[in-house]
C-alpha positions in Angstrom: 10.0 12.9 14.5 10.1 12.1 10.7 11.7 8.6 9.5 15.0 10.6 8.2 15.4 12.8 11.4 15.3 9.2 13.4 17.4 7.4 11.3 20.1 10.0 11.3 19.9 9.9 15.1 18.7 6.2 15.7 16.7 8.2 19.0 13.6 6.2 20.0 11.4 9.0 20.0 7.8 9.0 20.1 5.7 9.7 17.1 2.5 12.0 17.6 0.1 12.0 15.2 -3.3 14.0 17.0 -6.6 13.3 15.2 -8.3 15.7 13.2 -10.6 17.7 15.4 -13.1 20.7 14.8 -15.6 23.2 16.7 -18.9 23.0 15.3 -22.6 23.2 15.8 -23.6 19.8 15.3 -27.4 20.5 15.5 -27.4 23.3 12.7 -29.8 22.6 10.2 -31.2 24.0 6.8 -30.0 26.9 4.9 -25.8 27.0 5.3 -23.1 27.8 3.4 -22.0 24.2 2.6 -25.7 23.7 0.8 -24.5 25.9 -1.8 -24.4 25.0 -5.6 -20.6 25.8 -5.7 -20.5 23.0 -3.0 -19.1 20.0 -4.9 -21.5 17.2 -4.7 -19.8 13.5 -4.1 -20.6 10.1 -5.8 -17.9 7.7 -3.7 -17.8 4.0 -5.6 -16.4 1.2 -3.3 -16.4 -2.0 -5.1 -15.5 -5.0 -2.8 -12.7 -7.0 -2.7 -11.3 -5.1 -5.4 -7.8 -5.2 -5.7 -5.1 -2.6 -6.8 -3.7 -4.5 -10.0 -7.3 -5.2 -11.6 -7.4 -1.6 -13.6 -6.5 -1.5 -17.1 -4.7 1.9 -17.2 -1.8 0.8 -15.6 -0.4 -0.6 -18.6 -0.5 3.0 -20.3 2.8 4.4 -20.9 2.1 7.4 -18.7 1.6 5.2 -15.5 3.5 2.0 -16.4 6.5 2.9 -14.0 3.7 3.3 -10.8 3.8 0.3 -10.2 6.6 -1.9 -8.9 5.1 -5.3 -9.9 3.0 -6.1 -13.0 -0.8 -5.3 -12.8 -3.4 -7.7 -14.1 -4.8 -8.1 -18.0 -8.4 -6.5 -17.5 -10.5 -4.1 -19.7 -11.8 -1.3 -17.4 -12.3 1.6 -19.9 -14.4 3.6 -17.3 -12.1 3.4 -14.5 -9.1 4.6 -17.1 -11.0 7.1 -18.2 -11.5 8.3 -14.7 -7.6 8.0 -13.9 -6.4 10.0 -16.9 -8.1 12.6 -15.4 -7.8 12.1 -11.7 -5.9 11.6 -8.9 -4.1 8.2 -9.3 -3.0 6.9 -5.3 -0.5 4.0 -5.8 -0.3 3.1 -1.9 -3.7 3.6 -0.4 -3.8 1.0 1.9 -7.2 -0.6 3.6 -6.3 -0.9 7.4 -8.2 -3.7 8.3 -8.5 -5.6 4.9 -11.7 -7.2 5.7 -14.9 -5.9 4.9 -16.8 -4.9 7.8 -13.7 -3.7 9.9 -12.8 -1.4 6.8 -16.4 -0.2 6.4 -16.8 0.7 9.8 -13.4 2.5 9.8 -14.4 4.6 6.6 -18.2 5.6 7.6 -16.9 7.2 11.3 -13.2 7.9 10.6 -12.2 6.2 13.6 -10.2 3.1 14.2 -12.0 -0.3 15.0 -11.4 -0.8 18.9 -13.4 2.4 19.1 -16.2 2.2 16.1 -17.8 -1.0 17.7 -16.5 -3.3 14.9 -13.1 -4.8 15.9 -11.3 -7.6 14.4 -14.0 -9.4 12.5 -17.1 -9.3 10.1 -20.4 -8.2 11.2 -21.4 -12.2 11.4 -24.6 -14.1 13.2 -23.7 -14.8 16.8 -21.3 -11.8 17.1 -21.2 -8.5 18.8 -19.6 -6.3 16.0 -21.5 -3.4 14.7 -20.6 0.0 13.9 -22.1 1.9 17.0 -25.5 4.2 16.0 -24.3 7.3 18.5 -21.1 8.0 16.3 -20.9 10.9 14.3 -20.3 9.2 10.8 -19.2 10.4 7.1 -22.9 10.5 5.6 -24.3 12.3 9.1 -21.9 14.9 8.6 -22.9 15.2 5.2 -26.6 15.4 5.5 -25.3 18.1 8.5 -24.2 19.9 5.5 -26.9 20.2 3.8 -26.4 17.4 1.1 -29.1 15.7 -0.4 -27.1 12.0 0.9 -28.0 8.7 -0.7 -26.5 5.0 -0.3 -27.1 2.2 -2.8 -25.3 -1.6 -2.5 -23.7 -3.2 0.3 -23.1 -2.2 3.9 -21.8 -5.0 6.3 -21.5 -2.6 9.0 -24.6 -3.2 11.1 -24.9 -6.1 14.0 -26.5 -9.2 12.4 -29.1 -10.5 14.4 -32.4 -12.7 13.8 -34.7 -10.3 13.1 -36.4 -11.3 10.5 -39.4 -13.6 9.8 -39.5 -16.8 7.2 -40.1 -14.4 4.2 -36.9 -12.4 5.2 -39.3 -9.4 6.0 -37.9 -7.5 8.6 -40.3 -7.7 12.2 -37.5 -6.1 14.5 -37.9 -9.1 17.1 -36.2 -12.1 17.9 -39.7 -14.1 18.9 -42.0 -15.2 16.3 -42.8 -14.5 13.7 -39.1 -13.3 14.1 -36.1 -15.2 15.0 -34.6 -15.6 11.6 -31.4 -14.0 10.1 -31.8 -12.5 6.6 -28.0 -13.2 5.4 -25.4 -14.8 8.1 -23.1 -12.2 6.9 -25.0 -8.8 6.3 -28.5 -7.5 7.7 -31.1 -5.4 6.8 -30.7 -1.7 8.3 -34.0 -0.2 9.5 -34.7 3.9 9.3 -33.3 5.0 12.6 -29.8 5.7 13.7 -27.8 2.9 12.0 -28.3 4.3 8.4 -26.3 7.3 9.1 -28.5 10.3 7.9 -28.9 8.2 4.5 -31.9 9.4 3.0 -32.1 7.8 -0.7 -31.8 3.9 0.7 -31.5 0.8 -1.7 -29.7 -1.7 0.3 -28.3 -5.2 -0.8 -26.9 -8.6 0.1 -26.5 -12.3 -0.3 -23.4 -13.2 -2.0 -25.2 -14.1 -5.0 -24.4 -12.2 -8.1 -27.8 -12.5 -9.9 -30.2 -13.0 -6.7 -29.5 -10.5 -4.2 -31.5 -9.2 -1.3 -32.9 -5.4 -1.8 -34.7 -3.4 0.7 -35.4 0.1 -0.3 -37.5 3.0 1.2 -38.5 3.1 -2.4 -41.4 1.2 -3.4 -41.0 1.4 -6.9 -37.1 -0.4 -7.0 -38.3 -3.3 -5.5 -41.9 -4.3 -6.9 -43.9 -2.0 -4.8 -42.8 -3.4 -1.5 -42.8 -1.7 1.8 -39.0 -0.5 3.5 -38.4 -3.4 5.1 -40.1 -6.1 2.9 -37.7 -8.2 0.7 -37.3 -7.8 -2.5 -34.8 -10.6 -5.0 -33.2 -9.9 -7.3 -32.7 -11.5 -10.5 -30.2 -9.4 -12.5 -26.5 -8.9 -12.1 -26.5 -7.0 -8.8 -24.4 -4.5 -10.1 -26.6 -3.4 -12.8 -29.4 -3.6 -10.7 -27.4 -0.9 -8.4 -26.4 1.4 -11.0 -30.7 2.2 -12.3 -31.2 2.8 -8.4 -27.6 5.2 -8.6 -29.1 6.6 -12.1 -32.9 7.6 -10.7 -31.2 9.2 -7.7 -28.8 11.2 -10.2 -31.4 11.7 -13.1 -33.8 13.0 -10.2 -36.8 12.8 -12.2 -39.3 11.9 -9.2 -38.1 13.6 -6.5 -35.8 11.2 -5.3 -33.6 14.4 -4.0 -33.7 18.3 -3.7 -32.3 19.7 -7.0 -31.2 22.7 -5.1 -29.0 21.0 -2.7 -25.3 19.2 -3.1 -25.9 15.4 -2.9 -24.0 12.5 -2.5 -24.1 9.0 -3.4 -22.2 6.0 -1.7 -22.5 3.1 -3.8 -21.0 -0.2 -2.7 -21.4 -3.2 -5.5 -20.6 -6.7 -4.6 -18.4 -7.6 -7.1 -15.7 -8.8 -8.0 -16.1 -10.5 -4.5 -16.8 -14.1 -4.2 -18.7 -16.5 -6.0 -16.3 -16.2 -8.7 -16.1 -20.0 -9.0 -17.7 -20.8 -12.8 -18.5 -18.3 -15.6 -22.1 -18.9 -14.3 -21.3 -16.2 -11.6 -20.1 -13.8 -14.0 -21.8 -12.1 -17.4 -21.3 -14.4 -19.8 -20.8 -11.6 -22.7 -18.2 -10.3 -20.9 -16.4 -13.9 -20.1 -17.0 -14.8 -23.9 -15.2 -11.4 -25.1 -12.5 -10.8 -23.1 -11.5 -13.9 -21.0 -12.9 -17.5 -22.1 -10.0 -17.6 -24.8 -7.3 -15.7 -22.6 -4.4 -17.9 -21.7 -4.0 -18.4 -18.1 -0.5 -17.4 -18.6 -1.6 -14.3 -19.6 -4.0 -13.8 -16.8 -2.1 -15.5 -14.0 1.8 -14.5 -14.7 2.5 -12.6 -11.0 5.4 -13.9 -10.2 4.0 -14.9 -6.7 1.4 -17.1 -7.7 2.3 -20.3 -6.0 0.3 -23.5 -5.5 -2.5 -23.4 -3.4 -1.8 -23.9 0.2 -3.4 -27.3 1.6 -5.7 -25.2 4.1 -7.4 -23.8 0.6 -10.7 -24.6 0.4 -10.8 -26.6 -3.0 -13.4 -24.1 -4.3 -10.9 -21.2 -4.5 -8.9 -22.5 -7.0 -7.1 -19.3 -8.8 -7.1 -21.4 -12.2 -10.9 -21.5 -11.6 -11.7 -18.4 -10.5 -9.2 -15.7 -12.2 -10.6 -15.2 -15.5 -14.6 -15.3 -13.7 -13.0 -12.6 -11.3 -11.8 -10.6 -14.2 -15.5 -10.8 -15.6 -16.6 -9.4 -12.7 -13.9 -6.3 -12.6 -15.3 -5.6 -16.0 -19.0 -5.7 -15.3 -18.2 -3.6 -12.6 -16.8 -0.9 -14.7 -19.7 -1.4 -17.4 -22.0 -0.3 -14.9 -19.2 2.5 -13.4 -19.8 3.4 -17.0 -23.5 3.3 -17.2 -23.4 5.9 -13.8 -21.0 8.0 -14.9 -22.8 8.6 -18.3 -26.0 9.9 -16.6 -23.7 12.3 -14.1 -23.2 13.5 -17.3 -26.6 14.2 -18.4 -27.4 15.7 -15.3 -25.4 18.7 -16.0 -23.7 18.0 -12.6 -20.0 15.9 -13.9 -18.1 19.0 -13.8 -19.2 19.9 -9.9 -19.0 16.6 -8.8 -16.2 14.5 -6.8 -15.6 10.9 -8.1 -13.9 8.7 -6.2 -13.4 5.1 -6.9 -11.7 2.8 -4.5 -12.7 -0.8 -2.9 -12.9 -2.1 0.8 -9.8 -4.1 0.3 -8.0 -6.6 -2.4 -8.2 -10.0 -3.1 -5.0 -12.6 -3.4 -6.4 -14.0 -6.1 -3.9 -17.2 -6.0 -0.5 -15.1 -4.7 1.3 -16.8 -1.9 -1.2 -19.5 -2.2 -4.3 -18.2 -1.0 -7.1 -16.6 -1.9 -9.2 -14.0 -0.5 -8.6 -11.1 2.2 -7.0 -10.3 5.1 -3.6 -10.8 4.5 -0.7 -7.7 4.7 0.6 -8.4 1.2 -0.1 -5.7 -1.4 -2.6 -8.0 -3.1 -4.9 -7.8 -0.1 -3.6 -4.7 1.8 -3.6 -2.3 -1.2 -6.6 -0.7 -2.9 -7.7 0.8 -6.0 -7.9 4.8 -4.7 -9.3 6.9 -7.5 -9.8 10.9 -6.9 -11.4 12.5 -10.2 -12.3 16.6 -10.0 -10.0 17.7 -13.0 -11.8 21.4 -12.8 -9.9 21.7 -9.6 -7.2 19.0 -8.8 -4.6 18.7 -11.8 -4.4 15.0 -12.4 -1.4 13.2 -11.2 0.0 10.1 -9.3 0.6 9.9 -5.0 2.4 7.6 -3.3 0.7 8.8 -0.2 -0.1 6.1 2.5 -3.5 6.7 2.8 -4.9 4.8 5.7 -8.8 4.0 6.2 -9.3 6.2 8.8 -8.3 9.3 6.6 -10.6 8.8 4.1 -13.6 10.7 5.2 -11.6 13.9 6.7 -9.8 14.5 3.4 -12.7 14.2 1.2 -14.9 16.5 3.5 -11.3 18.5 3.5 -11.4 18.6 -0.8 -15.4 19.5 -0.7 -14.6 22.7 1.8 -16.3 20.9 4.4 -13.3 20.7 7.1 -16.0 22.6 10.0 -18.2 19.8 9.2 -15.7 16.8 10.1 -16.4 15.0 13.5 -14.7 15.6 16.7 -14.2 12.0 17.2 -12.4 11.3 13.1 -8.7 10.0 14.3 -7.6 10.3 10.8 -5.5 13.1 9.0 -7.2 15.6 6.6 -4.7 14.9 3.7 -7.1 17.7 1.3 -4.6 20.3 1.3 -1.4 17.8 0.2 -3.6 15.9 -2.9 -5.1 19.0 -4.1 -1.6 20.5 -4.4 1.1 18.4 -3.9 2.4 20.4 -0.6 2.2 18.2 2.1 3.2 20.7 4.7 0.1 21.1 6.4 -0.4 17.5 7.2 3.1 16.2 6.2 2.7 12.6 4.8 3.0 9.8 7.3 6.2 7.7 7.1 3.8 4.3 8.0 0.0 2.9 7.1 -1.2 0.4 9.6 -2.0 -2.9 9.2 -4.6 -4.3 11.9 -6.1 -7.5 12.0 -6.9 -9.8 14.6 -4.2 -11.8 14.4 -1.4 -9.9 13.0 -0.4 -6.3 13.4 2.0 -4.5 11.1 3.4 -1.4 9.4 4.1 -0.5 5.8 6.7 1.9 4.7 7.9 3.2 1.2 10.5 -0.2 1.8 9.4 -2.4 4.1 6.2 -4.5 5.3 6.8 -5.0 9.1 4.5 -7.7 10.8 3.8 -9.2 13.9 1.9 -12.5 14.5 -0.3 -13.3 17.3 2.2 -15.7 18.4 4.7 -14.0 18.9 6.6 -14.4 15.2 7.9 -11.7 13.4 8.9 -10.7 9.7 9.8 -8.3 7.5 9.9 -7.7 3.7 11.8 -5.3 1.7 9.0 -3.7 -1.3 12.2 -2.5 -3.1 14.7 -5.3 -3.6 11.4 -7.6 -3.4 8.6 -6.2 -4.9 6.7 -9.4 -4.6 6.9 -9.6 -1.5 8.1 -14.0 -1.7 11.2 -13.7 0.6 9.9 -13.2 4.1 12.8 -12.4 6.5 13.4 -12.4 10.3 14.2 -8.6 11.2 17.6 -8.7 12.2 18.0 -9.3 8.4 17.1 -5.6 8.2 19.7 -2.8 8.8 19.0 -2.3 13.1 18.4 1.1 12.3 15.9 0.1 10.0 14.2 -2.3 12.3 14.2 0.2 15.6 12.2 2.5 13.2 9.5 0.1 12.1 9.3 -1.0 15.7 8.9 2.3 17.0 6.6 3.3 14.2 4.5 0.2 15.2 4.3 0.5 18.5 2.7 4.3 18.0 0.3 3.4 15.8 -1.0 0.6 18.3 -1.1 3.5 21.0 -2.8 6.0 18.6 -5.5 3.2 17.2 -6.6 2.7 20.8 -5.3 -1.2 20.1 -5.4 -4.2 22.9 -2.0 -5.1 22.0 -1.0 -1.4 22.7 -3.0 -1.6 25.6 -1.7 -4.9 27.2 2.0 -3.7 26.1 2.3 -6.9 24.4 5.3 -8.1 22.2 8.1 -5.2 23.5 10.8 -7.2 21.6 9.5 -6.7 18.7 7.1 -3.4 19.3 8.1 0.0 21.0 5.5 1.7 22.4 5.8 4.7 23.2 7.3 5.8 27.2 4.0 6.9 29.4 
């Protein structure tokens, strides 16, 4: 039952949204229709902690009315070009707006309760890690005959002390192993954890000018072997762009020129550190943001004094110009990659997606970082550029993280390769044509963290906390989400619908709250 029917009848029925499945031979390989040169390539770029509002094109006349709030005063000419000829999503969400949970859902198309990364980031001492037995996004592309590549941050593998003191991978906790390469991330050795990515250049360590790099391409890591740590000494997005460009140009046999390719690139910026001008490229900072008054950079109406619990380093007055500089730095390197793609002659036959794993609060509501349900954290950029097949337009689809893989494979003509385990929905027909009759737009997007669960609709965001408190905001009347209301302050039919949507979404996601039927006064679970 859709929202309109629900409000008309005020009935508390169950809404079902079945997972996408297909029948396929997982072991087929070699020559197949998907490997034909008419099949589009895929360039999937997802920056870390890049918020929806941090794109310059929002201020242009044709886009200005698509956001309900002001956008950020950032310089992003290359992203703007993608948007002008692409599909721009205004309500794409990060289902769990934290690094590891998003990445695991993106790769698996499965919710956190089933993919191995539930609740929190992969971190030293934790059990979280993307299951190796799951048939993932890049596995499907490899099965379809694609040359696969991955560059940048992964952050989906279980973090274990399998390194020696030089941070070379030895694969054992016993000496010479026993050292963590990094508390938040780890190298993924050849095997199932790489999920069929053939070209591999992995980076981590939250220092934009000093990252750890591991690769199976010795020329990218100073001649070292796969598993030996190479420390970079340039802006990380630039180093990664160099690797992406090598893959695209294919001058040294990086990929087979007779097959379509996929490249996933995950730059760490604009993720913190963004604490001083030393954390970004100085020429960008000085040209665009150093002399821009803070009042012009921090003019969102919901920017509040930092909460007492906020770390002093995360001062939005100091961080905002640096964050904006990092945004422009990512855009600069994206421009280099797009130029290289043009030079290969493959641009016309490549689907380009620009997005992020989650947003950044940047002082809104008195906090920094991610994990929050407010739009600055929960909504993400999502642009699909494929103008030869999809007309430019804006789309208000409440796209969730688990929907990305099936929808992208659908756009690529690879529906037969969508894994049976995928729990998201293939919205490719609606995205391409505007006709969502095959897979209707959802009425709500799930917000899923360890301490809060909620749903976002076109009008409301409704959230229940682990202590049993519930609150709701009205995005239409209060687009900056400053007026946190108790649920009884909205019409009861609307509240009943939100409670049912949350119960249905949590049940579909296999969340522990649904298993335990927690907070039934705030959540209406489907009848068994």
